N, C-alpha and C positions, 0 to 999 in steps of 0.2 A: 504494500500500500504506500502510495506516495506521501511525502510530508503534508500534514494537514493544515488547512487554513483555520482561522479561529472557530468557524462553525463546525469544523471536523475534528477539533482537538478533543482529547479526553476531558471528562468533567473536572479532573484535577487541574487542568490548564485553562478552563473556561470560566472558573468562578466557583460558587458554592462555598465561599470561605467565611460567610457571615451568619452561619447557623440556619440558613434557609436552603433546603434541598430542592432541586428542580423536580417538581411533582410529575412532570412529563416522563422523566427518566425512571422514577419510581414506578409509575404505571406501566411503562414499557418493560420493566424487569419483573413484572408481577405474574407472568405466565411463561412456562418453559418454551413454548412454541415461539413466543415473541423474542425471548433471549436467543434462541437458536437462529431465528430469521435475522435478527439484528447482527448476530455474529457473522453470518454468511454475507450480509450486505456491507459489513465493515471490510470484508475481504475482496468483494467484487460486486459488480452490477448484476442483478438477477431479477427474474420475474416471479410472481407467485407460483406459476406453473412449474418453473425450474426448482424453486425452493420446496414445493410440495413433493416432488419426486425425490429430492435429496433427503427429506425428513421422513418420508413414508407416510405422509398425511394427505387428506383430500385437498383438492384445490380450493374448495369452498371454505374449509376450515382455515387454511393458510391465508386466504384472501381476507377473511375477517380480521385476523391478527395483523396483517399488513395494513389494513385500514386503520386499526388502532395505533400502530406505530406512526403512520402518517399524520393522524390527528395529534399525536404527541410531539410532532415535528422532529422525530428521531430518524426519519428517512425522507427522501424526496424523489419525485418522479423525474427521470432523466431521458426517457425515450419510450416510444411506442412503435409497434410493428404488427402488421396483419399476419395472423396465424390461423389457418383453417377456418376462414370466414369470420374470425373475431379479432379484436384488437388486443394484443398482449402488451402489458405495461411493465416497464423495467425501472427498478429503484436502486438507490444507493443510500448508505447510512450518512446521517449528519451528526450523530452522537454515538460515542462508544458505549457499550453495555458495561458501564463502570461507575462506581461511587467511591470516592476517596474517604478517608477517615472522618473529615469534617462533614462531608455529605451524610455519611452513615449516622453520625451522632445527631443529625437533624431529622432523621427518619423516625416517625412515631414508633414507640416500642411495640405497639399492637401490629404494626405492619412488617417489622423486621423478620419474624419467623416465616412469613409467606415468601418474602424476597430470598431469604437464605435457602428455603426449601426448593424454590424455583431454580436457583443457581446450582445447588447441589445435584438436583435431578438432571440438569443439563450436563454437568461435569460427568456424572455417572453414565449417562447415555452415550456421551462422546467417547469415554474410555471403553465402554462395552463394545461400541462399534469398531474401535481400533483393535480390540482383542479378537473380535469375531473375524475381521478381515485379515488379521495377521500383521498389521502395521505397527502395533504397540511394541512388539519385541523384534521388529525387523532390524533395528539399529542396535548394535552391541553397547553403545555408549548412551543409550536412553537412560533417563533418571526416574526412579521411583523410590520414595522413602516415606516412612511413617515413624515419627519420633516422639513418643509420649515422654513427658518430663515434668518435673516440679520446679517452679521458679517463684521468686518473691515479686513484690510489686515493681521494683526497679527492673528486674529481669523481664517481666511482662512488657514493660514499656520499651525496653531495648529490643525485645523480640519483634513486637509489632512495627517498630521503626525500621528494623532490618528488612522485614517483609515488604514494607512500602518502598524502601530504596531498591530492593530487588525488582519489584514490579516496574519502577521507573527505568531501571536498566534494561528490562525486557522490552519496554516500549522503544528505547533507543536502538536496541539491536534490530527490532522490526523495521524501524524507519530507515536505518542504514542498509538493511537487506533490500528494502523496496527500491532504494535508489540504484543499487548495483543490479538488481533484476531488471529494472527499467532500461538501464544502459545496455544490458546483455540481451534484452528482449526474451527473457527466460520465464518459465512458469513458477519456479520456486518449489519449496518443500512445505506441504501443509503440516503445521505443528500446533499442538495445544499445550499451554503451560498453565497449571493450576497451583495456586498458593492458598494455604489455609492455616490460620492459627487461632485456636478457640479454646475456651475453658471446658474441661470435661468433668463429668460427675465423679464423685468419689466412689470407692468400692462399695461402701454402704448404700449410697444413693442408687447405684446400679442394681444392687440386690433388692432394693425396695421397689424398683420400677417393674410393674407387671410385664412379662414377656409377651410379645405378639405371636399369634399362631402363624 
C-alpha cells in the first residue's frame, strides 16, 4: 500500500488524542465481516462481489456491510464497471481498522467486549484459513508465540508501550515495502501480524468460571 494521505492514515496519525473516539471507526469495527472487508480494502481496491467470494459470504450480506462502512466514511467508491448486465462498484479504504490506546480509552466500557470479540474472531478466522491452506507454516522463519507472565504495574505499562512501538514499526515496514513493490511492479507477500497483551484471570477465577459445552 502506498504512503497514505491524511485521510488514509491510521487513527493514531489522524487524531483521536483528546478523549473523543471516532464513532464511525467504532461502528465499522463492530462486526467481523466489516473488519475483514475493511482489511481487504486497506490492501487493494475491490468490489462487494470480489470480497464476498474471498470471505465465503453472500453478496447481499457483504453489500450490506459495505454500505455501513461507506456510511461510516471508512471506504469510498473509486470506480464502476458493467458486469453481466449490472453495475459493479469498486471501493477502497479511507481509514484503517485501528484504534490506538487513547482511542480505546475513549470507547465506552459497554462497547469494548463487542469490539474485542469482533477483532479476535477475525484474527482466529484469518489464522485458521492460513493453517487450512498451508501458508501458516510455509515459511520456516514465521513467528508464533504465547507468553503468559506476571508483571507489576510498571511492567504492564512498559509492556503495552513496547507493543505500541512494535505496531508503529510494523506500519513503517509496510509503507517501505509498498514503495519498493510499486517500483518493482510486484504483487508482494500477503502477511498478517497480530499483537495482543491483556490481563488474564487467575487460576481460581478460571476454576470458578463454568465451562462451555
